[in-house]
Structures are given as C-alpha cells and as structure tokens.
Kinemage of the C-alpha trace (Angstrom):
@kinemage 1
@onewidth
@group {chain A} dominant
@subgroup {mainchain}
@vectorlist {calphas} color= white
{ca met a 1} P 0.000 0.000 0.000
{ca leu a 2} L 1.406 3.366 -1.020
{ca phe a 3} L 0.900 6.582 0.864
{ca phe a 4} L 1.625 9.912 -0.700
{ca lys a 5} L 2.174 12.963 1.429
{ca lys a 6} L 2.375 16.482 0.093
{ca lys a 7} L 5.679 18.119 0.730
{ca asn a 8} L 5.986 21.609 2.170
{ca gln a 9} L 2.508 21.725 3.626
{ca glu a 10} L 2.110 25.026 5.403
{ca ala a 11} L -0.244 25.604 8.274
{ca pro a 12} L -3.146 27.847 7.286
{ca ser a 13} L -2.669 31.476 8.220
{ca asn a 14} L -4.885 33.258 10.725
{ca glu a 15} L -6.417 35.250 7.853
{ca lys a 16} L -7.295 32.057 5.981
{ca lys a 17} L -8.889 30.472 9.050
{ca ala a 18} L -10.916 33.613 9.722
{ca ala a 19} L -11.940 33.970 6.067
{ca lys a 20} L -13.175 30.389 5.820
{ca ser a 21} L -15.404 30.966 8.857
{ca met a 22} L -17.148 34.005 7.308
{ca pro a 23} L -20.788 33.432 6.319
{ca arg a 24} L -20.850 35.511 3.105
{ca thr a 25} L -18.748 35.837 -0.051
{ca lys a 26} L -18.640 38.035 -3.151
{ca lys a 27} L -16.523 37.372 -6.257
{ca val a 28} L -15.136 39.640 -8.972
{ca gln a 29} L -12.801 38.889 -11.905
{ca phe a 30} L -9.777 40.830 -13.161
{ca met a 31} L -7.498 40.710 -16.180
{ca pro a 32} L -4.466 38.538 -15.374
{ca thr a 33} L -0.968 39.789 -14.675
{ca lys a 34} L 1.879 37.930 -13.016
{ca ile a 35} L 0.815 36.445 -9.688
{ca gln a 36} L 4.122 37.307 -7.997
{ca glu a 37} L 3.859 40.961 -9.047
{ca leu a 38} L 0.314 41.125 -7.731
{ca thr a 39} L 1.346 39.527 -4.430
{ca asn a 40} L 4.150 42.070 -4.029
{ca gln a 41} L 1.748 44.953 -4.753
{ca leu a 42} L -0.828 43.665 -2.272
{ca asn a 43} L 1.841 43.144 0.390
{ca ala a 44} L 2.792 46.805 0.005
{ca asp a 45} L -0.793 48.141 -0.068
{ca val a 46} L -4.044 46.161 -0.295
{ca phe a 47} L -5.754 49.108 -2.007
{ca glu a 48} L -3.737 48.218 -5.153
{ca leu a 49} L -6.600 45.790 -5.786
{ca ile a 50} L -8.701 48.738 -6.974
{ca asn a 51} L -6.208 49.489 -9.769
{ca leu a 52} L -6.648 46.103 -11.478
{ca glu a 53} L -8.563 46.036 -14.747
{ca pro a 54} L -11.941 44.241 -14.829
{ca val a 55} L -12.387 41.272 -17.160
{ca asn a 56} L -15.392 40.412 -19.257
{ca tyr a 57} L -15.726 36.768 -18.205
{ca tyr a 58} L -17.899 35.828 -21.181
{ca ala a 59} L -15.534 37.355 -23.742
{ca asp a 60} L -12.258 35.978 -22.342
{ca lys a 61} L -12.553 32.735 -20.388
{ca ser a 62} L -9.078 31.407 -20.951
{ca ser a 63} L -7.271 33.274 -18.167
{ca tyr a 64} L -8.353 35.617 -15.385
{ca phe a 65} L -7.873 36.513 -11.720
{ca gln a 66} L -10.785 35.976 -9.361
{ca cys a 67} L -10.924 37.922 -6.133
{ca thr a 68} L -13.126 36.383 -3.462
{ca phe a 69} L -14.197 38.555 -0.543
{ca phe a 70} L -15.225 36.834 2.694
{ca phe a 71} L -17.196 38.995 5.119
{ca gln a 72} L -19.547 39.147 8.079
{ca glu a 73} L -23.118 40.259 7.463
{ca asp a 74} L -22.432 43.576 9.210
{ca tyr a 75} L -19.135 44.058 7.262
{ca ser a 76} L -17.170 44.287 10.521
{ca glu a 77} L -14.535 41.881 9.165
{ca val a 78} L -13.515 41.539 5.516
{ca tyr a 79} L -10.873 39.181 4.099
{ca phe a 80} L -9.962 38.459 0.485
{ca val a 81} L -7.835 36.212 -1.688
{ca val a 82} L -6.947 36.519 -5.390
{ca glu a 83} L -6.694 33.293 -7.383
{ca gln a 84} L -5.419 32.782 -10.913
{ca tyr a 85} L -7.616 30.686 -13.199
{ca asp a 86} L -6.628 29.238 -16.574
{ca asn a 87} L -9.412 27.530 -18.516
{ca asp a 88} L -11.545 27.497 -15.347
{ca phe a 89} L -8.917 25.619 -13.297
{ca arg a 90} L -7.249 27.287 -10.342
{ca arg a 91} L -3.524 27.577 -10.986
{ca ala a 92} L -2.135 29.922 -8.307
{ca ser a 93} L -3.228 32.018 -5.389
{ca thr a 94} L -2.105 34.964 -3.304
{ca pro a 95} L -2.126 34.727 0.480
{ca tyr a 96} L -5.296 35.732 2.317
{ca tyr a 97} L -5.425 39.426 3.214
{ca lys a 98} L -7.423 41.382 5.755
{ca gly a 99} L -9.311 44.098 3.933
{ca ser a 100} L -11.885 46.683 4.834
{ca tyr a 101} L -15.454 47.477 3.917
{ca glu a 102} L -14.220 50.512 1.972
{ca leu a 103} L -11.875 48.371 -0.163
{ca met a 104} L -14.591 45.827 -0.891
{ca lys a 105} L -17.144 48.529 -1.713
{ca lys a 106} L -14.834 50.342 -4.161
{ca thr a 107} L -13.793 47.098 -5.865
{ca val a 108} L -17.318 45.712 -6.240
{ca ile a 109} L -18.802 49.023 -7.426
{ca lys a 110} L -16.126 49.124 -10.155
{ca phe a 111} L -17.859 46.050 -11.609
{ca gly a 112} L -21.340 47.522 -11.387
{ca gln a 113} L -22.367 45.242 -8.524
{ca arg a 114} L -24.125 46.274 -5.360
{ca ile a 115} L -23.228 45.434 -1.822
C-alpha cells in the first residue's frame, strides 16, 4: 500500500482560518498579470486591488484573476484572496489578506455590482 504525502505543507494562516469561517462571499474577476507581481503589490498596499482592470468573463474565459471577498453580514470583518484561473482551473493564489469594507465597496462598485 502506497501513501503519498504532500511536501511543504504550510499551516493555514490566521487570515485564511478567519476567512473560511465568514458566512458571506462576493466574487469579482480581473485581467491577469503575473501572480508574484500582484502579491508584491498587495503586500505593500491592499488598495492596489482597486487598480486592477476588470475582465469580461464571457468574452475571455481562458485566463483571469478571481478575487473572493469573505465577510460578516455587518461588514465588521472583511478578508480576500486573489486566485489565478486558466481555462476554469485554479492555478495559483495569493495569500489571504485582511481588507476593509471601503476596499470591498470600491472594488465591487467598479464592476457595477451592489453590496
């Protein structure tokens, strides 16, 4: 019997644990860039998320970034993660970040969605 164990398994971060426990989510898609560049930008300032260009999911399905916001119903806590998708398969992901209601509101309104 063979057992395979993943190497370099990292313990989930506090942000990831908190995000997974949030009752609500909202998703938006962006045009892809390099995941490492995006991670570096978000590490410097999470409001760089607002500067990303929206993607028309139905026109270009081959590659995009999807930002998923996790939040409480009263918006007291907001977390987000950006994942890279190629042909609808998740390829890479940024770490989970703690955001704010203001960041989520500005990002979602950019896509014509309501909160």
